[in-house]
N, C-alpha and C positions, 0 to 999 in steps of 0.2 A: 401153759408155760410161756413166758415172754420170748419173743423172737426178735431178731434184728435183721433188717433187710440190707444186704450188701449188694451194691451195684457194681457190675464189672465194666469192662471196656466196650461193651456193645451187645453182649449177650443178655440172656434173661437174668433177672436179679436172683441172687443166691440168698437163701434164708438160713441163718445160723442161730441155733438156740443160745440164749443168753441166760446166765445164772440168776438165781433169785436175788443175791446180794447186789449184783450189778444192776439188775432191773429196779431194785428198791432205791439204789443211789441215783439212778437216772430219774426215777419218779420224784425224789426229793429235789433234784435240780430243776425239774419242770415246775414243781410247786413254787420254788423260790423265784423262778423267772416270771411266773404268772402273778405272784404277789407284788412284784415290782411294777406291774402294769396297773395295779389297783389305784384308784383315786380315793385316798382316805379323807374322811371329813375333818374339818378343822375342829378345834376344841369348842368354839362357839356353836357350830352346827350340831355337834354332839350333845351339848347341854340343852339346846332347844328341842332336839328330837327326843331326848330322854324325858324332858319335862312334859311334852305332849303325850308320850306313851304312859307316863305315870298318872297323869290326869285322866286320860281315857280309861285306863284299867280301874282307877278308883271309881269313876262314874259308873262304869259297867258293873262293878262289884256291888255298888249301892243299889243299882236298878235290879240286879238279880236277887239281892237280899230282900228288897221290897216286894218283888213278885213272889218270892218264896213265902214271905209272911202272909201275903194276901191269899195265896192258894192254900196255905196251911189253915188259915181262918175259914175259908170256904169249905174245904173238904172235911175238916175235923169238927168244926162247930156247927155249921149249917146242915151238913149231911147227917150228923149224929142226931139232930132233931127229928129227922124223918123216921127214925127207928125207935 
């Protein structure tokens, strides 16, 4: 359960239980404050990064497809000749 620390006039801090709804609302406030600190990319940076990722994934997919075809040929065709 979430707790809230209450500091007094000089004694030890008091811990008071906080409700689930109040804790959730505080969480949402904290999230909003953290999102304000984020440096968001510009539209141009976003387009460039997306293009690089799409090209990389395409090249990787082609490479995996070619390796799959090669290994299929090796294991199905060549190994079948041994038996």
